[in-house]
C-alpha positions as CSV (number, residue, x, y, z in Angstrom):
1,M,20.7,15.3,-9.6
2,K,19.5,18.5,-11.1
3,N,18.3,16.8,-14.3
4,G,16.5,14.5,-12.3
5,L,14.9,17.5,-10.4
6,V,13.4,19.2,-13.7
7,Y,12.6,16.1,-14.5
8,L,10.0,15.4,-12.0
9,L,9.1,18.9,-11.9
10,Y,8.1,18.5,-15.8
11,F,5.6,15.9,-14.4
12,F,4.5,17.5,-11.4
13,F,3.9,20.6,-12.7
14,F,2.5,19.4,-16.3
15,S,0.2,17.2,-14.2
16,A,-0.7,19.7,-11.9
17,C,-1.6,21.9,-15.0
18,V,-4.3,19.6,-16.0
19,E,-5.9,19.5,-12.6
20,K,-5.6,23.0,-11.9
21,A,-2.8,23.0,-9.3
22,P,-0.4,25.7,-9.0
23,I,2.2,26.0,-11.6
24,I,6.1,26.7,-10.5
25,N,8.4,27.0,-13.5
26,S,11.4,24.5,-14.0
27,D,13.8,26.6,-13.8
28,D,12.8,28.0,-9.9
29,Q,14.8,26.4,-7.1
30,L,12.7,23.8,-5.7
31,D,10.6,25.1,-2.4
32,L,8.4,22.5,-0.8
33,S,6.5,25.7,0.6
34,R,5.4,26.2,-2.9
35,L,4.5,23.0,-3.9
36,N,0.8,22.8,-2.7
37,G,-1.9,21.2,-3.9
38,S,-2.7,17.8,-6.1
39,G,-1.2,16.7,-9.5
40,S,0.0,13.5,-11.1
41,F,3.3,12.7,-13.0
42,V,4.6,8.8,-14.6
43,Y,6.9,6.9,-12.9
44,T,9.6,5.4,-15.2
45,G,12.5,4.9,-12.6
46,Y,12.8,1.7,-12.2
47,A,14.4,-0.6,-14.4
48,P,12.3,-4.1,-14.3
49,F,9.1,-2.0,-15.0
50,K,10.9,0.5,-17.7
51,E,8.1,-1.0,-20.3
52,K,5.3,-0.4,-17.6
53,P,4.4,3.2,-16.4
54,I,2.9,4.0,-13.4
55,T,1.0,7.4,-13.1
56,V,1.8,8.1,-9.7
57,Y,-1.1,11.0,-8.2
58,F,0.2,13.3,-5.4
59,Y,-1.3,15.2,-3.1
60,I,1.0,18.1,-1.1
61,P,-0.4,20.0,1.8
62,P,0.5,23.4,2.3
63,G,3.4,24.3,4.2
64,A,5.2,21.1,3.8
65,N,8.7,20.9,4.3
66,A,11.9,18.4,4.2
67,K,10.6,16.3,7.1
68,T,6.9,16.3,6.6
69,P,5.7,12.3,6.4
70,I,4.7,10.6,3.3
71,L,2.3,8.3,2.8
72,F,1.8,6.3,0.3
73,A,-2.0,5.0,-0.6
74,F,-3.1,1.8,-2.5
75,H,-6.6,2.0,-4.7
76,G,-9.2,-1.1,-4.4
77,T,-10.1,-2.9,-7.8
78,E,-11.4,0.2,-9.3
79,R,-7.5,1.0,-10.2
80,I,-8.5,4.6,-9.8
81,G,-5.9,6.5,-8.4
82,S,-6.7,10.2,-8.5
83,A,-10.0,8.8,-6.0
84,T,-7.9,7.2,-3.5
85,R,-5.7,10.5,-3.5
86,N,-8.5,12.5,-3.9
87,A,-9.8,10.5,-0.4
88,F,-6.8,12.0,1.8
89,Q,-6.0,15.2,0.3
90,N,-9.7,16.9,1.7
91,L,-8.7,15.6,5.4
92,G,-6.3,18.5,6.2
93,K,-3.6,16.2,7.6
94,N,0.1,16.9,7.0
95,C,1.3,14.2,5.1
96,I,2.4,14.1,1.4
97,V,0.1,11.3,-0.3
98,L,1.1,9.6,-3.1
99,V,-1.3,6.8,-4.7
100,P,1.1,4.6,-7.9
101,E,-2.1,3.6,-9.8
102,F,-1.5,-0.1,-11.5
103,S,-3.3,-0.2,-13.9
104,E,-5.0,-3.7,-15.5
105,N,-2.8,-3.2,-18.6
106,D,0.8,-3.4,-16.4
107,F,-0.9,-5.4,-13.6
108,P,-3.3,-7.5,-15.0
109,G,-5.9,-9.1,-12.4
110,G,-5.1,-10.2,-8.7
111,D,-1.9,-12.0,-9.8
112,A,-0.4,-8.9,-10.7
113,Y,-1.7,-6.7,-8.0
114,N,-3.0,-8.1,-4.6
115,L,-0.9,-11.3,-4.7
116,G,2.2,-8.9,-5.9
117,N,3.0,-10.9,-9.1
118,V,4.9,-13.1,-6.8
119,F,3.8,-15.5,-8.8
120,V,2.5,-15.5,-12.6
121,D,-0.4,-18.1,-11.1
122,G,-0.6,-17.0,-7.4
123,D,-3.1,-19.6,-6.7
124,N,-0.8,-22.4,-8.3
125,P,2.1,-21.3,-7.1
126,S,5.5,-23.3,-8.1
127,A,9.2,-23.3,-8.9
128,A,8.7,-22.9,-12.3
129,S,6.1,-20.2,-12.0
130,L,8.0,-18.3,-9.2
131,N,9.0,-14.7,-10.4
132,K,12.3,-12.8,-9.6
133,E,11.5,-10.6,-6.7
134,E,12.5,-7.7,-8.7
135,E,9.8,-8.1,-10.9
136,W,7.1,-8.7,-7.4
137,T,4.5,-5.4,-8.0
138,F,5.7,-5.0,-4.1
139,S,9.3,-4.3,-5.2
140,V,8.8,-0.7,-6.8
141,L,7.8,1.3,-3.8
142,D,11.0,1.8,-2.2
143,P,12.3,2.8,-5.4
144,M,9.7,4.7,-6.1
145,F,10.2,6.5,-2.5
146,E,13.8,6.9,-2.6
147,Y,13.0,8.7,-6.2
148,V,10.3,11.6,-5.0
149,K,12.2,12.1,-1.5
150,S,15.2,12.7,-3.7
151,S,14.0,15.2,-5.9
152,I,11.6,17.0,-3.4
153,Q,14.6,17.3,-0.9
154,S,12.5,15.3,1.8
155,Q,14.4,14.2,4.7
156,V,12.2,11.6,5.6
157,L,13.5,8.3,6.1
158,T,10.7,5.9,6.0
159,Y,6.9,6.1,5.0
160,D,3.6,5.0,6.2
161,I,0.9,2.7,3.7
162,F,-2.7,2.8,3.9
163,G,-4.9,0.1,1.9
164,H,-8.7,-0.7,1.7
165,S,-10.0,-3.6,-0.2
166,A,-7.7,-4.6,-2.9
167,G,-5.6,-2.0,-1.7
168,A,-5.3,-3.7,1.7
169,Q,-4.6,-7.1,0.3
170,F,-1.6,-5.4,-1.4
171,A,-0.7,-3.6,1.9
172,Q,-0.7,-6.5,3.8
173,R,1.4,-8.9,1.5
174,F,3.7,-6.0,0.9
175,L,4.5,-6.2,4.7
176,L,4.8,-9.7,4.4
177,F,7.2,-10.1,1.4
178,K,9.0,-6.8,2.5
179,P,9.8,-7.0,5.5
180,Q,12.7,-5.1,5.0
181,S,11.0,-2.5,3.5
182,K,11.0,1.3,4.6
183,I,7.7,0.9,6.0
184,K,7.1,2.9,9.2
185,N,3.6,2.5,10.1
186,A,0.9,0.5,8.0
187,V,-3.4,0.8,8.2
188,I,-4.4,-2.6,6.5
189,S,-8.3,-2.1,6.2
190,A,-11.0,-4.2,5.4
191,A,-8.9,-7.0,3.4
192,G,-11.3,-9.2,1.4
193,W,-8.8,-12.0,2.9
194,Y,-5.3,-12.6,3.9
195,T,-2.1,-14.7,3.5
196,M,-1.3,-16.3,7.1
197,V,1.8,-16.0,8.7
198,D,1.2,-20.3,8.6
199,S,4.1,-22.0,7.0
200,S,1.9,-24.8,7.1
201,L,-0.8,-24.0,4.5
202,R,-0.1,-23.3,1.5
203,F,0.5,-20.0,-0.9
204,P,-2.0,-17.8,-1.4
205,Y,-3.4,-19.1,2.2
206,G,-0.6,-19.4,3.8
207,I,3.3,-19.1,3.3
208,K,4.4,-22.6,2.2
209,D,6.1,-22.7,-1.1
210,S,6.8,-19.4,-0.8
211,P,9.9,-17.3,-0.9
212,V,9.3,-16.7,2.4
213,Q,8.7,-19.6,4.2
214,N,11.8,-19.8,6.3
215,Y,11.8,-16.2,6.9
216,S,11.8,-15.1,10.6
217,F,8.9,-12.4,10.7
218,Q,10.6,-10.0,13.9
219,T,10.6,-7.4,11.8
220,L,7.8,-7.2,10.0
221,F,6.0,-7.9,13.7
222,S,7.7,-4.8,15.0
223,K,6.2,-2.2,12.5
224,N,3.6,-0.2,13.6
225,V,0.6,-1.8,11.9
226,F,-3.2,-1.3,12.4
227,I,-5.6,-3.6,11.2
228,I,-9.0,-2.4,11.2
229,V,-12.4,-3.3,9.4
230,G,-16.2,-2.3,9.8
231,E,-18.5,-3.4,12.3
232,N,-20.9,-3.7,9.5
233,D,-18.7,-5.5,7.3
234,N,-20.5,-9.0,7.6
235,N,-22.0,-10.2,4.1
236,P,-20.7,-13.4,3.4
237,N,-22.2,-12.6,0.1
238,A,-20.3,-8.9,-0.8
239,A,-19.4,-8.6,-4.3
240,D,-15.8,-9.6,-4.8
241,L,-15.2,-11.4,-1.4
242,R,-13.6,-14.8,-2.1
243,R,-15.1,-18.1,-1.2
244,N,-13.9,-21.4,-0.9
245,D,-13.5,-23.8,1.9
246,I,-9.7,-22.9,2.5
247,V,-10.2,-19.2,2.8
248,D,-13.2,-19.5,4.9
249,M,-11.3,-21.0,7.6
250,Q,-10.9,-17.1,8.3
251,G,-14.5,-16.7,8.5
252,I,-16.8,-15.9,5.9
253,N,-16.9,-12.4,5.7
254,R,-14.7,-9.5,5.9
255,L,-15.0,-8.4,9.8
256,T,-14.7,-12.2,11.3
257,R,-11.2,-12.2,9.2
258,A,-10.1,-9.4,9.9
259,N,-9.9,-10.9,13.6
260,Y,-9.0,-14.0,12.4
261,F,-6.0,-12.5,10.7
262,Y,-4.8,-10.4,13.7
263,L,-5.5,-13.1,16.4
264,Q,-3.4,-15.4,14.2
265,S,-0.5,-12.8,13.5
266,R,-0.4,-12.1,17.4
267,N,-0.5,-15.8,17.8
268,T,2.6,-16.9,15.8
269,C,4.5,-13.7,17.0
270,L,4.0,-14.5,20.1
271,N,4.7,-18.2,20.2
272,Q,8.3,-17.1,18.4
273,G,8.7,-14.6,21.4
274,F,9.3,-11.9,19.7
275,A,7.8,-8.5,20.4
276,F,4.4,-7.4,18.8
277,N,3.1,-3.8,17.9
278,W,0.3,-4.8,15.7
279,K,-3.0,-3.3,16.5
280,Y,-6.8,-4.5,16.0
281,Q,-9.5,-2.0,15.5
282,I,-13.3,-2.2,15.0
283,M,-15.2,0.9,13.0
284,K,-18.6,1.0,14.8
285,N,-21.6,1.8,12.7
286,V,-19.1,1.4,9.6
287,G,-19.5,-1.5,6.7
288,H,-17.2,-1.5,3.6
289,D,-16.9,2.1,3.0
290,N,-13.2,3.8,1.8
291,A,-14.0,7.0,2.4
292,V,-14.6,6.2,6.1
293,A,-11.6,4.2,6.3
294,S,-9.5,7.2,5.1
295,I,-10.5,9.4,7.7
296,Y,-10.3,6.7,10.3
297,A,-6.8,5.4,9.0
298,S,-5.5,9.0,8.8
299,N,-6.9,9.9,12.5
300,L,-4.5,6.9,13.2
301,L,-1.6,7.6,11.2
302,Y,-1.8,11.5,11.7
303,P,-3.3,12.2,15.2
């Protein structure tokens, strides 16, 4: 355990030095009240991804303690973890922010990021191309959480997640494919499109032919989930917005798709007799804006 603390401290403070955050001697006793500011470390503690080092950008607010909530925020297609971290660090919220940066080199394309590497080719799923669950990109988050939690002596048992745009796609499918994860609250902001909880629709648009086809989603629907989208995020020709006959059944823009996903999920849940703890909110006078969505999400999670 002592070696683990020293190891994490090395990465925390080596990167923090680069980013001009406070430096703490690695021989000092770990004290969260002194771990203020931002930095980054490289995570290689998940054995299946040992050859895929993940840079994690962090922010620890002044006065953080063992009960300070932990938020995982997921970047968009630009894959710039520091920018996503910075969007939250300037909001003055009392939460520890962790942004794992899934590089294009190690997690290429939408298959390995947006679709979580569940299949080698997510648009053409088959039993032969199904990856082992330990190889899913989603599978690294709980171990990463436990690593950080142990290393900084945190006492929290769960974490929150936020994703906007491509990050929202990752977050939505993370919830779907890992319903037993340690997520407490989630904000899914303006995803381009969704994987519906629909066993009659083939993956990636539904869950047919996927590993969760026969799951009971009682746990998923019991989680505190906010589906949010900008009122003006209604451009059917927006860059990187997937369009085809199947996905357009969800709507032709992010606004209508978010509404469709929420209503379809609610109907599925109620038809199965489960408790439904999701909420849908439209951000007034907002387009496809990550900065505004971050502010909105932080107020939902940490009012």
